[in-house]
N, C-alpha and C positions, 0 to 999 in steps of 0.2 A: 328503548329499542335495542341498545347494545348492553349486554349484561356480562358481568364477570363470571367466568366458569370456575369449576373446581380446580384447586391447585394440584397439578400432577407431578409428583416426584421432584419438588423443588422449583417447578415452573410456575411463576406467578405473573399473570398479566398486569400491565401497568396502566391500562386504560379503563376508565369508568365513565358512567353516564355524565357525572358532574364535570369530568375533564373536558367534555366537548361542548359545553355551553357555559355562558356566563363570562365575566371579565377575567376570571382566574385561569383561563385555558392556557395550555402550553404553547410556546412560540417556536417558530422555525429557528434552527440553529443559525446564528449569525457570526460573521467574522468580527473580532474585537476591534480591528483596525482595517475596515474594508477599503478605505481610500488608498492606503499604502499597498494593499493586496492588489487592487485594481490597477494601480500604477505599475506594479511589477509585472502583472500579466500583460498590460499594454506595451511595456518595453520589449517583452518577448515577441508579441505580435508585430510590433513596429519594425522588427528586423526584416520583415517582408513588406516594406512600406509601399513599393511600387505596385505589387499585386493587390495589396490592401486598398490602395487608392482606386485601383481599377474596379474592385468589387463594390466599394462604396459608391462609385460613379454609376455602376450598373444598378445599384439599389435605388439611387435617385432617378435614373432613367425609367426603371420599371414602375416607380411610384407615379411619375408624371404620366406615363402611358396608361396606367390603370385609371387615372383621372380623365384623360382625354377620350377614352373609349365611350363611356356613358355620355359625356358632354356632346360628342359628335353624333351619337344616336339621337339625343334630344333635338339637336339642330336639324337633323335629317327629317325628323317627324314634323317640326314646325315649318321648315322651309320647303319640303318636297311632298311629304305624305299627305298632310292635311289640305294644303292648297292645290294638290294634284299637279305640282310643277316638277317635271322630271328632268329638266335641263340641269346638267351637272351632278345628277344623282349617282351616276356610275362612278364618277371620279371620287365622290365622297365615300361610296361603298368600298372602292379600291383602297382609299386612305384608311378606312376602318379596318379592313383586312390586314393592311401593312402594320397598323398599330398593334393589333393582337398578335400577329406573327412576331413583331419586334419584342413585345412583352414576353412572349414564350421564350425567345432566345435569351433575353436579358435575365429572366428568372433561372434558366438552365445554367448559364455561364457563371452567374453570381454564386449559385449553389455549388457548382463544380469547383470553382477556384477557391471558395471559402473552405470547402472540405480540405483542399490542399494546404491552405494556410493553417487551419486548425491542426492537421496531422503533423505538419512540420513544427509547429509551436509546441505541441505535446511531446513530440520526439525530443526536442531540445530540453523541455522541462524534465522528462523522464530520464534522459541521459545525464543531465546535470545532477539530478537527485541521486541516481545510482552511483555516479562518479563521486559525489560528496560522501555517500555512505562508505565508500572504500577508504576514505581519508579520515573517518571518525575513529577515535580511540576505542579500544575494546571495552573500556569502562562504560561508554555510551550504550553499547549493546547489552551489557550486563544489567542496565537499569530499565530497559524497555522490553516489552513483549514482542517477540518476533512476528507474531501474527498481526499485531497492530502496525508494525513497520511495513509489512507486506501490503496491508490495506492502503497505506499512503502511496506506495509505489503503483498500486493497481487501481483500486476503487476510486480514491480521491482524484487521481490524475485522469481516469476515464470520465469522471464526472465533469471535470474541466473540459475535456475533449468534446463531450456531447453538447455542453453549453456553447462552446465556440462554434461547433458545427451548425447549430440551429438557432440558438437564442441571440447570438451576436447580430446576425443579419436581421432576424425577426424583430428584435427590439428597435433597431435603427429604421427598418422599413415601416414598422407600425407607427413610430413617431412622425415620420415624413408623411405617411398616408393620412394620419389624423390631422396634421396641420394643413396639408394641401386640401383635403376634403372639406374641412371647416371653412377655409378661405373661399373656395369656389362656391360652397353653399351660401355663404353670406353674400357673395357677389350676385348670385342668381336671385335669391329671395330671403331676406332677413326673417320674414314671417314664417315661412316653412322651416327655416333653420331653427328658429325658436321652438317650433312644434316638435322637431326631431330631437332636440335636446331634452325634452320632457322625460324620455325613457332612460336617460343616462343615470340619474340618481337611483331610479328603480333597479337598473342593472347592477350598479355598484353594491347596493344593499343585498340583492339576491346572490351575487357572486361571493360577497364577503360572508354571508350566512353559510354558503356551501363550503367555501375553502377553509373556514374555521373547523369544519368537521373532517373534510378530506385530508387536511394536513396531518392531523393526529392519527387518523385511520391508516394513511399510507406509512407513517412513521412506525406505527404499531405493526403493520403488515411486514415491513422490512425487519423489524426486531424478531417477529415470529418466524420469518424465513431463516434468519441467522440462527435462532434457537433450534429449528428443525434440522438445518444443515449441520450444525455442530453435533447434535444428537446422532445423526446418521453417520458422520465421520467417526465419532467416538465409538459407536457400536460396531462399525466395520473393523476399526483398528483393534478393538478389544474383543473380537468375535470368539477367540479361544476362551477368554475368561467368561463371557456370556454363556457359552455352552458348558464350560466346566462347572459352573454353579447353577445350571439349568434355569437361566433367567430369560429364556426366549419369550415366554408369555408376557412377562413384565415389560420387556422391551417393545413388544407389539402393542401393548396397552398404552405405553407412553407415546409411541409413535402415532397411534390413532388419536390420542388426546391432543397432541400438538398439531397434528394435521387438521383435526376438526376445528381447532381454534384459528389456525391460519385460513381455513376456508371461510369461517365466519367474518374475520376481519377483512379478508379480500372481497367478500360479497358486499359488505356495507361500504367499503372504500369505493368500489366500482359503482355501486348504486348511487351514492351521493355524487360521485364525479359525473355520472351519467345525467344528472340534473342540469349541469351547466349548458350543454348544447340544446337541451329542450327548453330551458328558460330563455336562452338567447334567441332561439327560434321564435318563441312566443312573443318576446319583446320586439323582434324584427318585424313580425307580422303586425303587431300593434302599431309600430312606427309606420309601416306601409299603409295601414288602414287610416291612420291619422293624416298622413301626407296626401293619400289619394282622396280621402273624404273632403278635408278642408281645401286642398288644392283644387279639387274638382269644382267645388262651389265657387271659388275665386275665379276659375277659368270660365265658368258659365256666365259670370257677370260681364265677361268680355271687356274688362277695363284695361287689359294688357298687363296687369300686375303679374299674373301667373298664366303660362301657356301649357298646353298638353305636353309639349316637349319638356318643359321645366319639371312637370310632375314625374315624367319618366326618368329624367336625370336624378331628381331627388329620391325616387324609389330605390335606385341603385346606390346612390351615395349614402343613403341612410344605412344600407347594409354594409357598405365599405367603412362607414364611421364606427359601427358597433363591433365589426370583426377585429380591428386592431386593438380596441379596448379589451376584448375578450382574450386576444393573444397576449397582451401585456400582463393581464391578471394571471394567465396560465404560466407565463415565463417568470413571474416574480419569485416564487418559491424556488424554481430551478436555478435562477441566477444567484440567489442568496446561498443556496446549498453549494453551488460551485465555488463561490467566493470563500465559504467556510472550508471547503476541501482544499482550495489553493492555499489558504492560510496554514492549514496543517502541513502541507508540503513545504511551504517556505519556512515554517518553524524548524523543520529538520535541516533545511539548507542553511539556516542561520546558526546551527549548532557549531561550536568551535571545533576545528579539526585538530589533529595531533600537532603538537608544537613543532616548529621548524626543525627539520632534521639536521644532524651534523653533516658537514661536507668533507671532513678530514677522514683519513684512514679508509677510504672507499675500497681500495685495492689491498688492504691489509689481510694477510693470511694468518688466521688465529690458530693457536696450538691447544687452547682449552685450559689455560691456567686461570682459575676463577677465585676471586677474593671478595668476600663481603666484609665491609669495615663499618661497624657501628650503624647498621642499617635499621631505620625505623620507618614504619609505613602504616597509614590508616585508610580504609576505603572511603570513609565519609568525612567530609570537612566539618560536618555539624557536630561531631563528637570529639571529646578531648582525648579519648583513648586511642592507642595504636593497635593494629592487628598483630604486628611484630615489633619488638622493642630491642634496640641496641644489639642486633644480631651480627656476630663476627665469626668467620671461619675461612679456611683456605683449602681449596681442592686443587691438587696438582694435575697436570696433563695426564690423561689415561687412567686416573683414579675414579673409583665409584664411591659416591657419597649417598648414603641412605638416610631418609628423614622419617621418623616415626613419632607417634603421639596421638592424642585423642583428636576427634573431629573438632575443627575450629582452632587448633593449636597454631596454625600459620604455615603448614607445610606447603600447600598449594600456592600460597602467597609468595613463597620463595621462588617458585617457578615463574609466576606472573611477573615478578620484578626482574628476574634474570632475562626474560624474553622482551622486556620493556613494554609489556602490555599495560603496565602502570609505571609511573616514575616514583622513585623513593622520595620520602619527605625529609629524612635526615640521613646523614652518612653517604656512602657511595659503594658502588659495585665496580670491580675492576676485572677485566679479562686481558691476560698477557700484559698487565700493568697499565692498560688503557681504561679510563673511565668509560662505562657504557654510554654515558651521555655524549661522549665524543665519537662514538661509533654510529654510523648510519644504521638505521633499523634494518634496512635490507641486507647490509653486509653482515650484521649480527645474526639475523635469522637465517641467512643462507648457510651459516655454519651450525645450525641447529636442526634437530628433528624431534618430533613429539610422538609419543605413544600413550594414548589416554585410556581411561577406564572404559569409556563408551566410544569406540572407534566410529568415525563418520565416513560413510562411503557415498560417492556421488552416483547419480543415475547415469551410468556409463559402463563400458566394458571393464572386465577385470584388469586387462592390460592398461587401460587408461587410468584406472583407480590407483594402480601401483606406480605408474609413470608420473603421477601428480607430484611425487617427491622430487623429481627432476625431469622437466619436460623434454630435455634433449637426450634422454636415455634411449638406447636402442632396444629392440625387442629382446635381443640376447641378454642384455644387462637386466632387463625386467625379469626374464625367466630365471636367470641366475640368482637374483635377489629373492624370488619366490622359493627357490630350492633351499637357500640358506635359512629362510623363514619357516621351513617345513610346510609351505603352502602349495608347492607344486603338485603333490599327489592328489589333493582334493580338487584343485583347479582342473587338472587333466581329466577328472571324472565328470566334470560339468558337461552339459550337452554340447556347448560350443567352445569348451576350453577357455582360453584367455580372451576369446571374443564374446563370451557370455555377458549379456547386458544385465547389470544388477540394478535393482530399484534403489531409491534414495536411502532407505533404511536397511538395505541388504537382507530383505526378508527371505531370499532363496537359500541363504547359508546360515550356519549357526553363529552364535556370539563368538565362540572360540575361533572359527574360521575367519570371521571379520577381523579379529585381533591379529591373526597371522598375516592377513593382507596389509594391515596397518604397519606391522613390523617390516614387511617386504617394502612398503613405501618408504619407510625410514632408511632401510638398507640402500635403496636406490639413491636417496639423497646424499648418502655417504657423509654424514655430519661429523664435526669435531666434538660438538656438545650434544648429548642425548638426554632428553627429559622424559622420564617415565612416571606417569601419575596413576597409581592404582591399576597398573596394566593387567594384573591377573586377579583382581579382587572379585570379579563376577564370573569366574571360570571354574568349572569343576576340577577336581584334583587331578584326574587323568590328563585332561586337556592342558591343565596348568603345567605339567611336566614337559609337554610338547612345546608350549609357548615359552617356558623358561629356558629350554634348550636353544630356541630361536633367539631369545633375548641375550643369552650368553654370547652368541655369535655376533649379535648386533653391538653389544657393549665392548667387545674386545678392541683394545687400543683406543677407546674413546673416553672422554671425560663424561661421566654419567651421573645424573641426579635421579634418585629413585625414591618415590613415595610409596609406602606399602603399609597395609594394616596387618597382613599376614607376616609375622616376624620371620618365618622360615625363608621368606623370599629375599631377605637382606643379609643372609649368612656370608655371602661372598663380597660384601661391601668392604672397602678399605677403611672407611670411617662411618660410624652410625651416629647421627645427630638426633637427640631426643628433644622434642619441642613440647612446651607446655605453656598455655596461655600467652602465646606470642613470644616467649623467651626461649633461648637455648639453655636447656637444663644441664645436659651432660653430653659428652661425645667421646668417641674412641672406637676401637675395633670391637666386634661382638664379644670376643674373649675377655678383653679388658673390662667391658661394661658388666659382664657376668661376674667377674672377680670382685668388682666394687660392690655388687649386690645393692645397687641403687634403684632408680626409677625403672630403667630398662630391665633389670633383673626381675622386678616385681611384675612388669608387663609380660615378660616371658613366662613367668609362673602362671599368671592368670590365663594366658592364651592356651596353656596345656591342661587347665582344669576342665 
């Protein structure tokens, strides 16, 4: 019935006919330690214990009232309708109305208060997760996909939210209804109860047959949705490339192919899922027919074993008995999925945060005297090799140190260690004679500013993006920094000037203009230590001159560390350090290195070829 379609541009469906039948079918994703996950969720929910007890009490009340209603109707039929005795009928009808009104209020308030409990619980969970993310080391983010982390903060937590909103009360209510209904049915007539139970195995077999297929189909549908959304996002982001290479037709074909596949998986998922209410309806009708038929025969015998009222009660209870079973089967996959989502969230929250920070030197004012002493470091503990090995150098306050070398030589690692994004494995780094291990990270980084190859702008105004370097900077200080960074002129030409809202990627301005704003942000921060990582590598020559002028103003009087592939950008450096395979090969001023005619000299010759 479901067939694999042609593979479109690397898109390969993962579902086949043989995947949805037989014992080898795929299973719903489960938490590896669901008991501990449930316990942690319960501890979060239990923080609202008083309101939770109230909700559970209302669930109990609503379950009792839902049983009393049909029972009272049956008694009215036996005691008043059939014998035509109307004394006391009005009182029982009033009681029946009160029962159903009370049931409506109980259902409303249990739902209303449970939504509040769920939202507060999820708020706490989301806040705790986001707070924990802020405390994790940079190395954690280097190892993980950002989209996958965002999925945990949004999709996984939302999954938990929806389950708490609906499934928590639904499962508890269904269990109470099942137990209560079965108890009352056995009390009224064990014979009719046994007849009602005949449909239960049939129902389980039918639901199991359907859910085996819908589970895979819904999973495939979600995968297809993700594929389609990813393709749309990629196409929109790369629209210039699509048009530049005239690939519009190909993109439309791929979109049509994936959309068609999504339509097919959605069609069959909904078709199979639509069988459940129809099957349940059929089984309910069969149960009603059995109860009515057999019960009617027993009532006609007139031996008092079964009355007309009892048949009416059983007809309604038979429906009430199968409905919670259906609800439980529907909620099963939802609950398992939520537990798996919660486990993914808790795995992030169990990640070790940055080591305890130093408490000394919090108010120390640094001058920018930097010394590396026999520093070795490797990114992976699984390898024996170091990314940098026994690196030693000394940069005095106000000096500019430039680091050059091939990709992977260890230049950026120097910056990472200096900012304490990673901790050194051997040796030590000193600033003003103080080991950076003894400097609080906040104190250290408050004395630093970064200008990177790919400047990052927030979805905010130009003013706010520049002010991010120092949040208490005045508007006048922001504008002055923009002027020094050669950014004021182009900002003034924007539609709303400094109040122009930029998108997250700064698509409204050029790469060079984004870099100028990044320099302005660093100027506002007024750092002692300046770290420049390939700040001009992706800029054209004309813009590079403008940026270099702004950088010269920024670097004036500050201890600066510069990484550059373009060797002409390091001419003004006090000392040039040549890195190779993680080691410091040679160092000196540019003139001294040229006179030696060593590695740097050869690099300079190659750059001019």
